[in-house]
C-alpha positions as CSV (number, residue, x, y, z in Angstrom):
1,X,54.7,-14.3,-42.8
2,X,51.0,-15.4,-42.1
3,X,50.8,-19.2,-42.2
4,X,48.3,-20.9,-44.5
5,X,48.0,-18.1,-47.0
6,X,48.3,-18.9,-50.8
7,X,49.4,-15.4,-51.7
8,X,52.3,-14.0,-49.5
9,X,50.9,-12.0,-46.7
10,X,52.9,-10.5,-43.8
11,X,52.6,-8.6,-40.5
12,X,55.4,-6.0,-40.2
13,X,56.0,-4.3,-36.9
14,X,57.6,-0.9,-36.1
15,X,59.7,-0.4,-33.0
16,X,56.8,1.6,-31.4
17,X,54.3,-1.2,-31.7
18,X,52.4,-0.2,-34.8
19,X,51.7,-3.2,-37.0
20,X,51.1,-3.4,-40.8
21,X,49.3,-6.2,-42.6
22,X,51.0,-6.3,-46.0
23,X,50.0,-8.3,-49.1
24,X,52.5,-9.1,-51.8
25,X,51.2,-9.5,-55.4
26,X,54.0,-11.4,-57.2
27,X,52.3,-11.3,-60.6
28,X,51.8,-7.5,-60.7
29,X,54.9,-6.9,-58.5
30,X,52.9,-4.8,-56.1
31,X,52.8,-4.5,-52.3
32,X,49.7,-3.2,-50.6
33,X,48.9,-2.3,-47.0
34,X,45.6,-4.0,-45.9
35,X,45.4,-2.7,-42.4
36,X,47.4,-0.7,-39.8
37,X,46.8,-1.5,-36.1
38,X,48.6,-1.2,-32.8
39,X,49.7,-3.9,-30.5
40,X,47.6,-4.0,-27.3
41,X,48.7,-2.5,-24.0
42,X,52.2,-1.4,-25.0
43,X,54.3,-0.7,-21.9
44,X,56.0,2.7,-21.8
45,X,59.6,2.7,-23.1
46,X,59.1,-0.4,-25.3
47,X,61.4,-0.9,-28.3
48,X,60.2,-3.8,-30.4
49,X,62.5,-5.5,-32.9
50,X,60.5,-8.7,-33.8
51,X,57.1,-10.1,-34.6
52,X,56.3,-13.7,-35.6
53,X,53.1,-15.7,-36.4
54,X,52.7,-19.4,-36.2
55,X,49.9,-22.0,-36.2
56,X,50.3,-23.9,-32.9
57,X,47.8,-26.5,-31.8
58,X,45.1,-25.1,-34.2
59,X,45.6,-21.5,-33.0
60,X,47.2,-18.6,-34.8
61,X,49.8,-17.4,-32.3
62,X,51.6,-14.0,-32.4
63,X,54.9,-13.5,-30.6
64,X,56.9,-10.3,-30.3
65,X,59.7,-8.9,-28.2
66,X,61.0,-5.8,-26.6
67,X,64.7,-5.9,-27.2
68,X,66.1,-5.0,-23.8
69,X,69.5,-3.5,-23.4
70,X,72.4,-4.2,-21.0
71,X,71.0,-4.9,-17.5
72,X,67.4,-4.4,-18.7
73,X,66.1,-7.8,-19.9
74,X,64.2,-8.3,-23.1
75,X,60.5,-9.2,-22.9
76,X,58.8,-11.9,-25.0
77,X,55.1,-11.4,-25.5
78,X,52.6,-13.8,-27.0
79,X,48.9,-14.2,-27.5
80,X,46.2,-15.6,-29.8
81,X,45.8,-13.5,-33.0
82,X,42.4,-13.0,-34.6
83,X,43.3,-11.9,-38.2
84,X,39.7,-10.9,-39.0
85,X,39.5,-8.5,-36.1
86,X,43.2,-7.7,-35.8
87,X,43.0,-8.5,-32.1
88,X,45.4,-10.3,-29.9
89,X,44.0,-12.0,-26.8
90,X,45.3,-14.2,-23.9
91,X,48.4,-12.1,-23.8
92,X,51.3,-13.1,-21.5
93,X,55.0,-12.3,-21.3
94,X,58.3,-13.4,-19.8
95,X,61.7,-11.6,-19.4
96,X,64.8,-13.0,-21.1
97,X,68.5,-12.2,-20.6
98,X,71.3,-13.8,-22.6
99,X,74.8,-14.6,-21.4
100,X,76.5,-13.7,-24.7
101,X,77.2,-11.1,-26.0
102,X,77.7,-9.2,-22.7
103,X,78.6,-5.7,-23.7
104,X,76.1,-3.2,-25.2
105,X,73.8,-6.2,-25.7
106,X,70.3,-6.2,-27.2
107,X,69.0,-9.4,-25.6
108,X,66.6,-10.0,-28.5
109,X,67.2,-8.5,-31.9
110,X,64.8,-10.8,-33.7
111,X,62.5,-13.8,-33.0
112,X,60.9,-16.6,-35.0
113,X,58.7,-19.5,-34.0
114,X,58.7,-22.9,-35.8
115,X,55.7,-25.1,-36.4
116,X,56.5,-27.1,-33.2
117,X,56.4,-23.9,-31.2
118,X,60.2,-23.6,-30.7
119,X,61.1,-20.0,-30.2
120,X,64.4,-19.0,-31.8
121,X,66.0,-15.6,-30.9
122,X,69.0,-13.6,-32.0
123,X,71.0,-11.3,-29.7
124,X,73.6,-8.8,-30.7
125,X,75.9,-6.2,-29.3
126,X,76.3,-2.7,-30.8
127,X,79.1,-0.5,-29.5
128,X,78.4,2.2,-32.2
129,X,78.4,2.6,-36.0
130,X,81.9,1.1,-36.3
131,X,81.4,-1.8,-33.9
132,X,82.8,-4.0,-32.6
133,X,79.8,-6.3,-33.1
134,X,79.0,-9.8,-31.7
135,X,75.9,-11.9,-32.0
136,X,74.4,-15.3,-31.1
137,X,71.4,-17.5,-31.9
138,X,69.5,-19.2,-29.1
139,X,66.4,-21.3,-28.4
140,X,64.5,-19.3,-25.8
141,X,61.9,-22.0,-25.1
142,X,58.7,-23.2,-26.7
143,X,55.0,-22.2,-27.0
144,X,52.3,-24.8,-26.7
145,X,48.7,-25.3,-25.6
146,X,48.3,-25.8,-21.8
147,X,44.6,-26.2,-21.0
148,X,42.8,-23.7,-23.2
149,X,45.7,-21.2,-23.3
150,X,49.0,-20.9,-25.1
151,X,51.8,-21.1,-22.6
152,X,55.5,-20.5,-22.9
153,X,58.1,-22.9,-21.4
154,X,61.3,-21.0,-20.9
155,X,64.6,-22.5,-21.5
156,X,66.4,-22.7,-18.2
157,X,69.8,-22.8,-19.8
158,X,70.5,-20.2,-22.5
159,X,73.0,-22.0,-24.7
160,X,74.4,-20.1,-27.7
161,X,73.6,-22.4,-30.7
162,X,75.9,-20.2,-32.9
163,X,78.1,-17.2,-32.4
164,X,79.0,-14.5,-34.8
165,X,82.1,-12.4,-34.3
166,X,82.2,-9.0,-36.0
167,X,78.5,-9.0,-37.0
168,X,75.3,-7.6,-35.5
169,X,72.4,-9.9,-36.3
170,X,69.1,-8.2,-36.6
171,X,67.1,-10.7,-38.6
172,X,66.4,-14.5,-38.5
173,X,64.4,-16.7,-40.8
174,X,63.7,-20.4,-40.6
175,X,63.6,-22.1,-44.1
176,X,62.4,-25.7,-44.2
177,X,63.5,-28.4,-46.6
178,X,66.8,-30.0,-47.8
179,X,68.2,-26.7,-49.0
180,X,66.9,-24.7,-46.0
181,X,68.3,-23.8,-42.7
182,X,68.5,-21.0,-40.2
183,X,69.2,-17.8,-42.1
184,X,70.4,-14.6,-40.4
185,X,70.7,-11.1,-41.7
186,X,73.1,-8.5,-40.2
187,X,73.1,-4.7,-39.9
188,X,76.8,-3.9,-39.5
189,X,76.2,-0.1,-39.8
190,X,79.2,1.5,-41.6
191,X,80.5,-2.0,-42.6
192,X,77.3,-2.9,-44.6
193,X,75.0,-5.9,-44.3
194,X,75.3,-9.6,-44.9
195,X,73.0,-12.7,-45.1
196,X,74.3,-16.0,-43.8
197,X,73.1,-19.6,-43.4
198,X,74.0,-20.7,-39.9
199,X,76.7,-23.4,-40.0
200,X,77.5,-23.0,-43.7
201,X,81.1,-22.4,-44.6
202,X,81.8,-18.9,-45.9
């Protein structure tokens, strides 16, 4: 979701790095694509599973991640996003590996950034269409202004904030307010999909 917009507007990202600026018209129940563009300087072999936008220290910051797999770490990218030109500048990156799950792991299956710059990630294991599946939610670090650039301070201790047995998390959303929380969505292949609020009794 693009911060500060009255009408819902989003950037959706394909696994190959093609981005779609989408506008939602709630009154007419219509979704329109305003612009299609590519992420800059996409490394060969990238497989993206996340894209997030957040207003940080007066700058619109984009963050996205290559998911990684097994011994190959995930890579978090970030930069300053110019929505008028559809350009991302001051791009930097960092590699991330999680301690759990350990088998058939996708180190980052989704990523969100809150208004303080805290970077939440989900990780999941996928042994095939019938599982078994495991997932976890982490704080990978935070993004903030250092000098004139947005910098990432990586968490030196990757602590699972929440673990999911039997589910493969592929989406996370941060909902503010008394009735909000950390919401996760699963893709459990032949066993269907679920939406959960982290920490809530099921």
